[in-house]
VEXGURO-759577 format. One record per residue: residue in one letter; x, y, z of N, C-alpha, C in turn. Coordinates in steps of 0.001 Angstrom, whole numbers, padded with zeros to 6 digits, always signed. Layout:
VEXGURO-759577
AXYZXYZXYZ...
***
This chain:
VEXGURO-759577
M+007614+015951+000825+006197+015642+000609+005596+015139+001913S+004574+015792+002417+003952+015354+003657+003106+014128+003394V+003061+013227+004375+002332+011983+004224+001256+011915+005281S+000027+011703+004844-001083+011557+005777-001976+010449+005286T-002317+009508+006147-003139+008382+005747-004604+008607+006075R-004938+009694+006730-006322+009945+007108-007025+010774+006044P-008213+010300+005597-008960+011134+004672-009401+012404+005363S-009298+013509+004668-009695+014774+005270-010699+015459+004370E-011340+016442+004931-012318+017172+004152-011625+017957+003056A-012349+018142+001948-011785+018906+000845-011590+020349+001272P-010475+020959+000879-010257+022355+001232-011296+023241+000560V-011646+024324+001228-012622+025250+000663-011946+026065-000430L-012508+026004-001630-011933+026712-002763-012707+027986-003031S-012006+028976-003534-012698+030181-003962-013545+029849-005178E-014517+030716-005452-015391+030479-006609-014576+030390-007890S-013543+031218-007991-012697+031212-009181-011948+029893-009316S-011343+029422-008212-010595+028165-008247-011515+026988-008533A-012702+027001-007926-013659+025923-008168-014062+025887-009635G-014251+027049-010217-014599+027111-011637-013487+026580-012518L-012246+026891-012166-011108+026394-012939-010992+024877-012829L-011242+024341-011626-011186+022892-011465-012284+022203-012260R-013471+022811-012307-014552+022238-013109-014162+022216-014582E-013534+023287-015034-013079+023345-016421-012003+022289-016677L-011116+022118-015709-010067+021107-015828-010667+019708-015910V-011604+019407-015020-012238+018086-015004-012958+017824-016319A-013655+018839-016839-014344+018685-018124-013346+018349-019230H-012198+019010-019229-011154+018737-020224-010650+017298-020105L-010430+016840-018882-009914+015484-018680-010945+014432-019058R-012216+014720-018844-013255+013767-019244-013406+013732-020766Q-013372+014880-021380-013526+014936-022838-012375+014243-023566N-011199+014273-022974-010006+013694-023608-009564+012404-022916R-010501+011752-022263-010199+010563-021458-009489+009483-022259T-010031+009120-023403-009452+008025-024187-008026+008334-024615Q-007832+009512-025176-006508+009899-025662-005489+009965-024525L-005876+010557-023411-004930+010756-022313-004568+009448-021612R-005536+008587-021397-005209+007324-020721-004372+006425-021623E-004627+006469-022946-003803+005689-023872-002369+006203-023882E-002215+007527-023875-000875+008105-023832-000173+007726-022528W-000903+007751-021441-000322+007378-020151+000135+005923-020159A-000704+005025-020671-000336+003609-020729+000911+003403-021590R+000996+004141-022707+002187+004036-023566+003429+004517-022822R+003288+005606-022087+004432+006140-021339+004888+005145-020256I+003942+004485-019625+004285+003485-018608+005107+002362-019229T+004664+001891-020397+005374+000803-021076+006759+001249-021518R+006856+002462-022092+008155+002957-022561+009134+003153-021406A+008611+003544-020256+009465+003758-019084+009830+002446-018383E+009303+001337-018910+009564+000006-018349+009136-000084-016886L+007958+000472-016626+007340+000343-015311+006263-000738-015381L+005968-001353-014256+004964-002422-014182+005280-003538-015173T+006545-003900-015280+006956-004921-016250+006413-006303-015910A+005948-006493-014691+005368-007780-014316+003959-007953-014872M+003413-006889-015473+002051-006921-015991+002059-006868-017509T+001010-007424-018126+000870-007355-019573+000381-005967-019974E+000482-005642-021265+000004-004339-021739-001494-004194-021509E-002231-005299-021667-003680-005253-021444-003989-004957-019975E-003240-005569-019086-003448-005320-017657-003087-003884-017295I-001997-003404-017868-001591-002019-017604-002677-001056-018058F-003231-001295-019249-004265-000389-019764-005517-000441-018889A-005890-001643-018440-007077-001771-017590-006884-001022-016272E-005711-001177-015659-005455-000482-014400-005328+001023-014629A-004709+001407-015751-004567+002832-016063-005937+003487-016212T-006862+002768-016830-008216+003298-017001-008880+003534-015648A-008771+002542-014761-009403+002667-013446-008753+003775-012616V-007419+003827-012633-006729+004867-011870-007083+006245-012416Y-007121+006373-013738-007451+007658-014368-008828+008132-013913D-009808+007240-013960-011172+007627-013582-011249+008022-012110N-010552+007281-011249-010529+007638-009827-009790+008949-009600Y-008763+009185-010384-007980+010423-010309-008874+011618-010635V-009612+011513-011734-010482+012613-012156-011601+012826-011142E-012129+011732-010605-013186+011862-009595-012672+012595-008359A-011444+012293-007949-010863+012976-006790-010686+014464-007066L-010266+014797-008284-010147+016210-008654-011507+016902-008615E-012523+016190-009088-013855+016788-009190-014502+016974-007821T-014396+015968-006964-015112+015997-005688-014271+016552-004536G-012948+016480-004679-012083+016902-003584-012010+015897-002459T-012606+014717-002647-012546+013652-001642-011711+012501-002189F-011092+011753-001274-010097+010779-001694-010394+009361-001216E-011564+009152-000597-011875+007834-000062-011916+006772-001158A-012574+007070-002279-012666+006093-003371-011290+005776-003929L-010457+006800-004060-009104+006592-004567-008281+005769-003581Q-008437+006030-002288-007727+005244-001276-008134+003779-001341A-009443+003532-001456-009928+002153-001514-009396+001447-002754Y-009412+002156-003887-008897+001532-005105-007397+001280-004996S-006664+002192-004392-005214+002021-004224-004904+000768-003424R-005701+000516-002386-005488-000696-001585-005763-001948-002405R-006863-001931-003171-007183-003109-003988-006118-003337-005054L-005674-002248-005677-004620-002356-006687-003347-002925-006067S-003000-002439-004901-001787-002913-004228-001874-004401-003920E-003052-004861-003486-003236-006286-003199-002976-007139-004432R-003314-006600-005614-003129-007362-006856-001688-007345-007346I-001015-006215-007204+000279-006079-007874+001484-006354-006975I+001338-006215-005667+002482-006469-004783+002952-007920-004871P+002034-008918-004860+002511-010299-004981+003236-010582-006296R+003078-009711-007273+003739-009916-008563+005087-009204-008634G+005499-008610-007527+006832-008031-007467+006922-006565-007831V+005790-005877-007943+005816-004449-008261+006370-003677-007065E+007304-002763-007335+007982-002028-006275+007363-000642-006066T+007683-000046-004926+007137+001265-004583+007515+002325-005605D+008772+002300-006078+009208+003318-007031+008444+003232-008340E+007963+002031-008701+007167+001896-009916+005811+002579-009754V+005199+002401-008590+003889+003015-008342+004013+004530-008324V+005021+005028-007624+005251+006472-007614+005528+006961-009029G+006289+006182-009784+006628+006565-011156+005419+006692-012056I+004472+005754-011959+003315+005829-012857+002419+007009-012498V+002321+007320-011203+001502+008470-010797+002126+009767-011299L+003448+009870-011208+004128+011065-011712+004011+011165-013225L+004016+010024-013910+003828+010045-015363+002440+010562-015721L+001421+010124-014976+000069+010617-015246+000007+012118-015031R+000610+012575-013967+000635+014014-013708+001285+014753-014878D+002365+014197-015415+003065+014828-016537+002208+014826-017795V+001547+013698-018062+000681+013605-019247-000434+014641-019174L-001055+014764-018011-002151+015724-017861-001643+017159-017964A-000491+017435-017367+000067+018790-017435+000388+019170-018879R+000942+018229-019643+001259+018509-021046-000004+018814-021851S-001077+018104-021533-002329+018365-022252-002860+019760-021922L-002627+020213-020694-003053+021563-020319-002199+022619-021014F-000901+022366-021128-000028+023300-021848-000488+023445-023296T-000875+022324-023898-001336+022362-025286-002650+023133-025398K-003572+022867-024482-004896+023499-024546-004823+025004-024314Y-003975+025427-023385-003945+026841-023000-002662+027550-023434Q-002025+027052-024473-000757+027647-024895-000908+029096-025355D-002102+029475-025763-002319+030854-026205-002856+031751-025091N-002992+031194-023903-003506+031968-022767-002688+031600-021525V-001504+032172-021448-000565+031812-020383-001120+032153-019008E-001819+033269-018905-002371+033665-017605-003355+032616-017092K-004239+032162-017972-005212+031153-017549-004523+029821-017270L-003519+029498-018068-002759+028268-017833-002165+028270-016424N-001582+029388-016037-000984+029478-014704-002028+029326-013607R-003207+029902-013819-004262+029792-012810-004786+028356-012727I-004901+027711-013886-005325+026306-013916-004325+025437-013157L-003045+025657-013427-002005+024859-012771-001975+025116-011270D-002209+026363-010868-002245+026686-009442-003375+025943-008735S-004469+025724-009443-005595+024989-008863-005361+023481-008905Y-004675+023048-009949-004490+021611-010179-003393+020996-009311E-002275+021691-009161-001098+021075-008547-001303+020639-007091P-001957+021432-006234-002175+020942-004860-002989+019647-004824A-004031+019582-005660-004841+018361-005705-004030+017200-006263A-003223+017463-007289-002387+016411-007877-001391+015874-006859N-000848+016761-006034+000090+016324-004995-000597+015413-003982R-001807+015781-003585-002543+014957-002621-002886+013598-003215I-003233+013582-004503-003567+012317-005158-002347+011405-005204A-001203+011965-005597+000031+011176-005644+000368+010635-004258N+000187+011478-003251+000446+011079-001871-000478+009948-001446T-001754+010057-001799-002746+009049-001422-002405+007692-002017V-002071+007672-003299-001754+006408-003971-000483+005794-003386A+000544+006611-003196+001819+006103-002677+001661+005556-001264V+000953+006293-000411+000760+005847+000970-000050+004558+001006G-001097+004476+000185-001902+003258+000130-001069+002045-000244F-000177+002226-001211+000678+001124-001642+001643+000725-000535V+002288+001699+000078+003271+001410+001126+002606+000710+002313E+001426+001171+002713+000733+000551+003844+000375-000897+003536E-000111-001147+002320-000470-002512+001949+000773-003395+001870R+001853-002845+001345+003105-003603+001265+003602-003975+002664E+003534-003029+003595+003967-003305+004965+003074-004356+005621R+001772-004297+005332+000845-005289+005900+001189-006684+005404I+001464-006807+004113+001810-008109+003540+003123-008622+004116I+004096-007728+004269+005383-008128+004849+005192-008646+006271R+004348-007952+007047+004094-008408+008421+003451-009792+008428Q+002503-010016+007511+001858-011322+007418+002872-012409+007077Q+003753-012106+006121+004763-013081+005719+005724-013376+006861Q+006126-012332+007585+007028-012535+008719+006372-013399+009789E+005091-013153+010027+004366-013942+011022+004289-015401+010596A+004016-015629+009304+003938-017000+008796+005282-017709+008925I+006360-016985+008624+007704-017570+008731+008017-017928+010176R+007658-017047+011106+007913-017327+012526+007177-018590+012980E+005921-018704+012551+005135-019855+012967+005690-021146+012379L+006138-021067+011119+006711-022256+010495+008047-022629+011124S+008806-021615+011545+010142-021877+012076+010114-022426+013495T+008986-022288+014196+008887-022780+015571+007561-023519+015753P+007481-024762+015303+006221-025495+015437+006020-026014+016857V+004771-026036+017295+004420-026677+018559+003975-028100+018223L+004697-029081+018743+004458-030472+018369+003729-031216+019484Q+002747-032027+019098+002061-032874+020070+002770-034230+020092V+003413-034540+021224+004150-035801+021351+003182-036943+021634R+002300-036734+022560+001211-037675+022825+000056-036877+023406E-001008-037542+023781-002196-036831+024240-001873-035925+025423R-002204-034640+025250-002038-033611+026273-000573-033341+026643L+000337-033729+025750+001759-033434+025957+002303-032738+024717L+002800-031523+024887+003342-030744+023780+004821-030484+023999I+005531-030306+022888+006923-029891+022960+007126-028699+022036L+007836-027714+022534+008126-026508+021760+009641-026416+021570P+010160-026859+020422+011600-026751+020171+011941-025361+019638I+012813-024662+020337+013166-023296+019940+014600-023275+019433I+014772-022662+018265+016095-022547+017661+016342-021091+017297G+017566-020630+017509+017921-019279+017086+017862-018266+018214V+017694-017012+017810+017695-015898+018762+016267-015588+019193I+016086-015333+020469+014757-014972+020979+014811-013548+021505D+014119-012669+020820+013982-011299+021296+012577-011143+021874P+012265-010018+022509+010930-009858+023107+009787-010057+022114Q+009969-009584+020870+008898-009739+019888+008659-011213+019574R+009743-011954+019370+009580-013376+019073+009035-014114+020289A+009430-013691+021472+008910-014319+022690+007397-014153+022780R+006905-012971+022445+005449-012748+022450+004765-013655+021439Q+005380-013768+020262+004800-014617+019221+004774-016079+019665L+005871-016530+020287+005929-017906+020781+004874-018147+021858T+004706-017163+022727+003712-017284+023790+002313-017444+023216E+001967-016587+022263+000638-016663+021643+000448-017997+020939Q+001478-018434+020222+001400-019698+019495+001239-020873+020464L+001996-020831+021549+001929-021909+022534+000572-021952+023229L+000039-020788+023583-001270-020746+024244-002362-021298+023336R-002290-020976+022050-003273-021526+021108-003177-023048+021059A-001950-023559+021030-001759-025009+020967-002232-025690+022250I-001981-025052+023395-002431-025619+024673-003951-025719+024702R-004618-024663+024265-006086-024686+024239-006599-025729+023255A-006003-025761+022065-006483-026669+021024-006304-028136+021418N-005214-028441+022119-004913-029834+022474-005227-030172+023931R-005723-029171+024674-006020-029365+026100-004812-029957+026830A-003657-029407+026504-002408-029949+027041-002277-029685+028535K-001712-030670+029229-001412-030520+030650+000084-030413+030899V+000881-030879+029925+002335-030838+030063+002929-030208+028812V+003851-029270+029018+004545-028627+027903+006042-028693+028167V+006776-029198+027182+008236-029241+027265+008794-028179+026322I+009546-027243+026867+010179-026206+026050+011651-026566+025885D+012030-026913+024667+013403-027329+024367+014192-026120+023873V+015142-025661+024683+015931-024481+024325+017384-024843+024030T+017633-026109+023719+019019-026510+023435+019557-025851+022170G+018663-025378+021309+019102-024719+020080+019237-023218+020210V+019117-022722+021441+019227-021281+021686+020565-020993+022357A+021371-020160+021720+022707-019869+022257+022639-019091+023562A+021740-018127+023641+021608-017300+024846+020180-016801+024948M+019711-016664+026182+018337-016197+026381+018301-015230+027552D+017666-014106+027346+017491-013117+028399+016632-013710+029515S+016999-013438+030753+016263-014010+031884+014804-013574+031892G+014550-012328+031479+013172-011852+031425+012349-012617+030410V+012952-012906+029252+012268-013684+028217+012017-015100+028713A+013023-015689+029372+012876-017049+029898+011743-017118+030919N+011690-016159+031822+010620-016131+032824+009254-015990+032175H+009193-015181+031126+007928-014970+030422+007420-016281+029833L+008316-017053+029214+007922-018326+028617+007499-019327+029686V+008247-019374+030781+007921-020310+031858+006564-019981+032471Q+006282-018714+032676+005009-018303+033267+003831-018650+032367T+004090-018757+031080+003018-019096+030139+002441-020466+030445V+003326-021394+030831+002881-022764+031086+002763-023054+032584
***
């Protein structure tokens, strides 16, 4: 599955394909209540989104369904991308995993496909043409939701890592304009950059003239990293 985070223009569809998509969208709108309820039930039975209540699952399923249908209708994915980010912000702190998000999107795809099989069971040729028009868009939608979730998850992880680094290496004010930076553990170039930024902020905030860097808790330090820290002060 190719992954792209950039919104792109909708592909140009033939008149026939565009007509089939319009018919598909009309079917999904007419059966909105039944299909979203079935999707929510399938999510619960599959034990996905277990950190959420059934009411929360149904509310999110409704919003995702409507954004899904809009993306099919318009061929644009910006609204779906924005909603995916907001959804991710809500559910990631509650422990929802990437495989759960991918799972619910695939379940929706299955629910919608089954409804099409039922509707066009007496017209296999038209069913095949409908599916040929639907599947590329469905793949892009699944990709959009999954990528949005992964990007938001990575952003949160980076924020948490940054917070942990700052907590693990506090810049302490010993007295007026005198700071001490006690360093413990391993210092790699990335952590050195973080320490430098943190120290510079503290120097500006406290108008420090003297900085003591305590490296007694560091087993080994690269000479380049050491020079970088010294040059900071």
